[in-house]
Residue frames as a rotation matrix with the C-alpha (Angstrom) as fourth column:
MET 1
0.586 0.810 0.000 0.00
0.810 -0.586 0.000 0.00
0.000 0.000 -1.000 0.00
GLU 2
-0.133 -0.629 0.766 1.30
0.583 -0.675 -0.453 3.42
0.802 0.386 0.456 -0.87
LEU 3
-0.709 -0.251 -0.659 2.08
0.700 -0.369 -0.612 5.94
-0.089 -0.895 0.437 1.83
SER 4
-0.912 0.398 0.101 -0.24
-0.356 -0.889 0.289 8.52
0.205 0.228 0.952 0.29
LYS 5
-0.105 0.904 -0.415 -3.17
-0.129 0.402 0.907 6.10
0.986 0.149 0.074 0.58
ILE 6
-0.202 -0.036 -0.979 -2.30
0.869 0.455 -0.196 5.39
0.452 -0.890 -0.061 4.21
HIS 7
-0.954 -0.201 -0.221 -2.28
0.280 -0.858 -0.430 9.13
-0.103 -0.472 0.875 5.00
GLU 8
-0.639 0.764 0.089 -5.81
-0.462 -0.474 0.750 9.43
0.615 0.438 0.655 3.57
LEU 9
-0.136 0.598 -0.790 -7.25
0.472 0.740 0.479 6.88
0.871 -0.307 -0.383 6.03
ASN 10
0.269 0.253 0.929 -8.89
-0.678 -0.636 0.369 8.02
0.684 -0.729 0.001 9.26
GLY 11
-0.377 -0.541 0.752 -8.17
-0.926 0.215 -0.309 6.44
0.006 -0.813 -0.583 12.64
THR 12
0.240 0.541 0.806 -10.66
-0.527 0.770 -0.359 3.58
-0.815 -0.338 0.470 12.50
GLU 13
0.951 0.060 -0.302 -9.81
-0.301 0.391 -0.870 2.75
0.066 0.919 0.390 8.89
LEU 14
0.089 -0.996 -0.024 -6.13
-0.830 -0.061 -0.554 2.77
0.550 0.069 -0.832 9.85
LYS 15
-0.346 -0.163 0.924 -6.72
-0.801 0.564 -0.200 0.22
-0.489 -0.809 -0.326 12.63
ALA 16
0.657 0.655 0.373 -8.85
-0.319 0.690 -0.649 -1.92
-0.683 0.308 0.663 10.32
GLU 17
0.768 -0.442 -0.464 -6.16
-0.478 0.087 -0.874 -1.85
0.427 0.893 -0.145 7.62
GLU 18
-0.261 -0.889 0.377 -3.50
-0.939 0.142 -0.314 -2.81
0.226 -0.436 -0.871 10.18
ALA 19
-0.030 0.339 0.940 -5.61
-0.573 0.765 -0.294 -5.78
-0.819 -0.548 0.172 11.28
LYS 20
0.907 0.413 -0.081 -6.18
-0.278 0.441 -0.853 -6.83
-0.317 0.797 0.515 7.66
VAL 21
0.432 -0.831 -0.351 -2.50
-0.646 -0.013 -0.764 -6.63
0.630 0.556 -0.542 6.76
GLY 22
-0.330 -0.524 0.785 -1.60
-0.929 0.328 -0.172 -8.43
-0.167 -0.786 -0.595 9.99
GLU 23
0.438 0.580 0.687 -3.92
-0.380 0.812 -0.443 -11.28
-0.815 -0.066 0.576 9.03
GLN 24
0.931 -0.148 -0.334 -2.34
-0.296 0.226 -0.928 -11.49
0.213 0.963 0.167 5.58
LEU 25
0.011 -0.989 0.148 1.11
-0.889 -0.077 -0.452 -11.52
0.458 -0.126 -0.880 7.18
PHE 26
-0.097 0.032 0.995 0.05
-0.749 0.655 -0.094 -14.40
-0.655 -0.755 -0.040 9.43
ARG 27
0.811 0.503 0.300 -1.20
-0.182 0.704 -0.687 -16.40
-0.556 0.502 0.662 6.45
VAL 28
0.697 -0.627 -0.347 1.98
-0.468 -0.032 -0.883 -15.81
0.543 0.778 -0.316 4.43
ARG 29
-0.243 -0.797 0.554 4.13
-0.963 0.127 -0.240 -16.84
0.121 -0.591 -0.798 7.40
PHE 30
0.221 0.427 0.877 2.00
-0.535 0.805 -0.257 -19.94
-0.816 -0.412 0.407 7.86
ASP 31
0.985 0.137 -0.102 2.41
-0.153 0.435 -0.887 -20.86
-0.077 0.890 0.449 4.19
LYS 32
0.297 -0.951 -0.085 6.14
-0.758 -0.180 -0.627 -20.26
0.581 0.251 -0.774 4.45
GLY 33
-0.221 -0.338 0.915 6.28
-0.894 0.444 -0.052 -22.66
-0.389 -0.830 -0.400 7.38
LEU 34
0.578 0.515 0.633 4.61
-0.200 0.842 -0.502 -25.30
-0.791 0.163 0.589 5.24
GLY 35
-0.175 -0.792 0.585 7.36
0.521 0.430 0.737 -24.97
-0.835 0.434 0.338 2.65
ASN 36
0.565 0.403 0.720 5.79
0.824 -0.313 -0.472 -22.54
0.035 0.860 -0.509 0.20
VAL 37
-0.247 -0.780 -0.574 8.54
0.696 -0.555 0.455 -20.07
-0.674 -0.288 0.680 -0.61
ASP 38
-0.213 0.233 0.949 6.57
0.892 -0.350 0.287 -18.15
0.399 0.907 -0.133 -3.22
GLY 39
0.697 0.690 0.198 5.49
0.538 -0.685 0.492 -15.50
0.474 -0.236 -0.848 -0.71
ILE 40
-0.056 -0.797 -0.601 8.89
0.980 -0.160 0.120 -14.19
-0.192 -0.582 0.790 0.43
ARG 41
-0.813 -0.219 0.540 8.49
0.404 -0.879 0.253 -10.93
0.419 0.424 0.803 -1.48
LYS 42
0.126 0.951 0.281 4.92
0.128 -0.297 0.946 -10.59
0.984 -0.084 -0.159 -0.22
LEU 43
0.460 -0.039 -0.887 6.16
0.863 0.255 0.436 -11.17
0.209 -0.966 0.151 3.34
ARG 44
-0.592 -0.772 -0.232 8.59
0.797 -0.603 -0.025 -8.27
-0.121 -0.199 0.972 3.08
GLU 45
-0.671 0.394 0.629 5.98
0.118 -0.780 0.615 -5.97
0.732 0.486 0.477 1.58
LEU 46
0.407 0.881 -0.241 3.43
0.378 0.077 0.923 -6.79
0.831 -0.467 -0.301 4.29
LYS 47
0.155 -0.441 -0.884 5.96
0.983 -0.017 0.181 -6.08
-0.094 -0.898 0.431 7.03
LYS 48
-0.859 -0.485 0.162 6.74
0.507 -0.849 0.148 -2.73
0.065 0.209 0.976 5.44
ASP 49
-0.273 0.855 0.441 3.05
0.133 -0.421 0.897 -1.92
0.953 0.304 0.001 5.13
ILE 50
0.545 0.448 -0.708 2.51
0.723 0.175 0.668 -2.61
0.424 -0.876 -0.229 8.83
ALA 51
-0.315 -0.748 -0.584 5.48
0.905 -0.423 0.054 -0.38
-0.288 -0.511 0.810 9.69
ARG 52
-0.833 0.052 0.551 4.08
0.263 -0.839 0.476 2.42
0.487 0.541 0.685 7.50
ILE 53
0.170 0.984 0.057 0.66
0.278 -0.104 0.955 2.15
0.945 -0.146 -0.291 9.12
LYS 54
0.459 -0.043 -0.887 2.10
0.886 0.100 0.453 2.19
0.069 -0.994 0.084 12.62
THR 55
-0.652 -0.753 -0.089 4.31
0.753 -0.657 0.047 5.15
-0.094 -0.037 0.995 11.74
VAL 56
-0.565 0.525 0.636 1.38
0.096 -0.724 0.683 7.20
0.819 0.447 0.359 10.47
ALA 57
0.496 0.779 -0.385 -0.67
0.465 0.136 0.875 6.28
0.734 -0.613 -0.294 13.55
ARG 58
0.120 -0.546 -0.829 2.18
0.975 -0.092 0.202 7.34
-0.187 -0.833 0.521 15.84
GLN 59
-0.832 -0.400 0.384 2.67
0.496 -0.847 0.191 10.62
0.249 0.349 0.903 13.95
ARG 60
-0.098 0.885 0.455 -0.99
0.065 -0.451 0.890 11.42
0.993 0.117 -0.014 14.42
GLU 61
0.561 0.269 -0.783 -0.78
0.732 0.279 0.621 10.50
0.386 -0.922 -0.040 18.10
LEU 62
-0.238 -0.770 -0.592 2.12
0.907 -0.394 0.148 12.91
-0.347 -0.502 0.792 18.57
GLY 63
0.502 0.571 -0.649 0.39
0.320 -0.820 -0.474 15.63
-0.803 0.031 -0.595 16.56
HIS 64
-0.619 -0.710 -0.337 2.58
-0.148 -0.316 0.937 15.61
-0.771 0.630 0.090 13.49
ALA 65
0.443 0.892 -0.089 0.14
-0.214 0.008 -0.977 16.34
-0.870 0.452 0.195 10.69
ALA 66
0.637 -0.259 -0.726 2.59
-0.768 -0.134 -0.626 16.48
0.066 0.956 -0.284 7.79
PRO 67
0.936 -0.351 -0.033 4.64
0.351 0.936 -0.013 13.43
0.036 0.001 0.999 6.84
VAL 68
0.482 -0.850 -0.210 8.30
-0.287 -0.380 0.879 13.64
-0.828 -0.364 -0.428 7.72
ALA 69
0.782 -0.267 -0.563 10.52
-0.578 0.024 -0.815 13.81
0.231 0.963 -0.136 4.63
ALA 70
0.844 -0.532 -0.066 13.18
0.535 0.828 0.165 11.17
-0.033 -0.175 0.984 4.31
VAL 71
0.740 -0.671 -0.033 16.56
-0.655 -0.732 0.188 12.46
-0.150 -0.118 -0.982 5.32
ALA 72
0.610 -0.612 -0.504 19.74
0.000 0.636 -0.772 10.95
0.793 0.470 0.388 3.95
PRO 73
0.818 -0.358 -0.450 22.14
0.546 0.242 0.802 9.75
-0.178 -0.902 0.394 6.63
ALA 74
0.784 -0.589 -0.195 25.11
-0.577 -0.808 0.119 11.99
-0.227 0.019 -0.974 7.28
LYS 75
0.656 -0.644 -0.394 28.37
0.052 0.559 -0.828 10.88
0.753 0.522 0.399 5.73
SER 76
0.881 -0.417 -0.222 30.91
0.286 0.099 0.953 9.82
-0.375 -0.903 0.207 8.27
ARG 77
0.694 -0.716 0.080 34.25
-0.406 -0.480 -0.778 11.50
0.595 0.508 -0.623 8.04
LYS 78
0.712 -0.551 -0.436 37.30
0.692 0.659 0.296 9.66
0.124 -0.512 0.850 9.09
ALA 79
0.790 -0.501 -0.354 40.05
-0.213 -0.765 0.608 11.65
-0.575 -0.405 -0.711 10.73
LYS 80
0.821 -0.568 -0.056 42.92
0.043 0.160 -0.986 12.15
0.569 0.807 0.156 8.35
LYS 81
0.704 -0.657 -0.271 46.27
0.517 0.213 0.829 11.21
-0.487 -0.723 0.490 9.78
ASP 82
0.810 -0.541 -0.229 49.15
-0.586 -0.724 -0.363 13.59
0.031 0.428 -0.903 9.18
ARG 83
0.831 -0.555 0.048 52.28
0.554 0.832 0.022 11.78
-0.052 0.008 0.999 8.12
């Protein structure tokens, strides 16, 4: 599910969507345990969807209305040794 669609959901729809995706995740994990490896990509996507939903719910709980833009990690600088 796209992040823009998740932002459009209200609180009850958000909880319902989280429950639905959680159920799908359970079923894919169950199938994986039975030896069906076709759903590995689906497993990853479902986990990401749950994380997105929980993030949006937490942002709303904290009062952050606008989505936080992704920030690139700072480049680490190693100290240069003088020779």
